[in-house]
N, C-alpha and C positions, 0 to 999 in steps of 0.2 A: 312165517315172520313173527316177531314179538315186539311189542312196544314196552318200554319201561318209562313210568312217570316217577321221577324222584321228588318226593314230598309236595305233590300238587296241592294247591290252595283253593281253588274255585271249582265247586261241584258241577257247574254247568259245563265247563271244559272237559272235566273227567267224563261227564255223561256223553258229551259229543264224541270224544275219543272213543268210548266203549262202543258207541253205535258204528263208527268207522271201522273198529276192530271186528265187530260182528259182520258187517258187510264185505270184509276182506279175508275172513277166516284167520284174523290175526289174534294172538293172545295177548292179554294186558297184565302187566306186573306193576304192582303199586308199592313203592318204597315209603314207609312212614317216617315222620308223622304225617298224616294226612290232614288238611285244613278243614275237614268236614267228616261227617258220618256217611258210610255208604248207604245207609238207609234213608237218606234225606230225599225228600220230594224232588228237589231241584236236579239231582242226578238221574232220577228215573225219568224226569220230565224231558231232560236233554237226550237221554238215552232212548226214551219212549218205551215201547214194549219189547225192545230188542235186549235189554239188560240181562234178562234171564237166560239169553242164549250166549252170553259172554264167558269166555274162559279167563277168569281173573285170579291172579294170586297175590297176596300181601306178604310184605317182608318187613322186619322190624328195623332194618337198616341195610344199607349198601354191602356191607360185610357179609350179612346173611344171604343176601342175593347171590354174591360170589361164591359163597359155600356151597349153596344149592345148585349153582350152574358153573362149575369149574371149567375153565377153558372157553367160555362162551365168547363169541365175537360180538363186541358191543360198540356200536357207532354211538358218539355222542354229540348231540346237536346242540351247538353253542354259537352264539354271536361272537365269541372270542376265537374261533377256529381260523385257521388259515386256508383250509381246503373247502372247496364249494361241494354241497351234497351230491351233485351229479357226477363228481369225480370219483366217488366210492364205487366199488364193485360189490354189490349186496348179493348174499347167498340165501337160500330159503330159511335156514336156521338162524340167521342173524338176528340180534337185538338192536333196536334203535332207542336210545335213552334221551329223554327230555327232562330239564329241571323245572322247579317250581316257577310259577308265573312272576313272582316278584325278584328273583335272583338268579335263576337259572340253575345249572348243575354247579356243585361247589368247585372251586378252583383246585382244591386239595385232590379231588378226583380227577379233574380234567388233565393236570400235569402227569398223572400216572398213565394216560391214555392219549397222549398228544397225537400220535400217528392215526387214531380213529376219531378225531374230532372233525366235524363237518359243520357247515354254515349254510344258511339260506341268504343269497345276496340281497341287499336292500339299500336304499339310499341311506346316508349317514345321519340324516336328520331324525330318523326313527330308532328307537331303542331295540324294539323287537316286534315280531308278529304275535298275534294271539296263538296261544299254545295249541289249540285244537286245529288251527288252520296250518300251524307248522308241522304237526304230526301228519296231516293229510298230504301235504306237499312231498315230504321226505319219504312217506310209506308208499305213496303211489309211484314215485320213482323207482323204489326198490322192487315193487311189483312189476312195473313196466320192464324193468331190466330182466326179469324172469318170465316174460311173456303173459303175466297176470293169471298164471296156473289154470285152476278150474273156474275162475270167475267168469260170469256171463259178459261176452263182448259185444252182443248184438241185443237190441231192444225191438219191441213190437208196439205199434200203434194199437189202441183200444178200440176205436170206432172206424178208422179209415185204413188204408193200405198203402204201403209204399208203392211207387211205380216200378 
């Protein structure tokens, strides 16, 4: 799977998303401009020591991303979508795109991909969820549909034992 962040603004969110990507074997694609530098402490703090294990690629703009990945299946997470994220059928090589925290994915991009726009249901009183939470919700649904691949599905206690 692949996560695309279109012009992310908050380094802590991107750091948290990077950590989620490492935990799930997902690559991260960042479309500029970024609202921060990738060497900022806040990114590394949120991503902790996992950031060095992250597969991350930067692009000057969405057009460059499309040129580098022709024919890519991109699901676009937006509060403006008519379709719920659980209604999508995700494939292992799909991309899930999220917009910047203050404005989301530009409508000029959304109208070109209406059939791939998805949303997380929420009460109307709230504008949106936190970006890193949204990525986790949608990504884990996509991974669930694929049986979680090579991910560890069972845990072990450290001191005690399960009955």
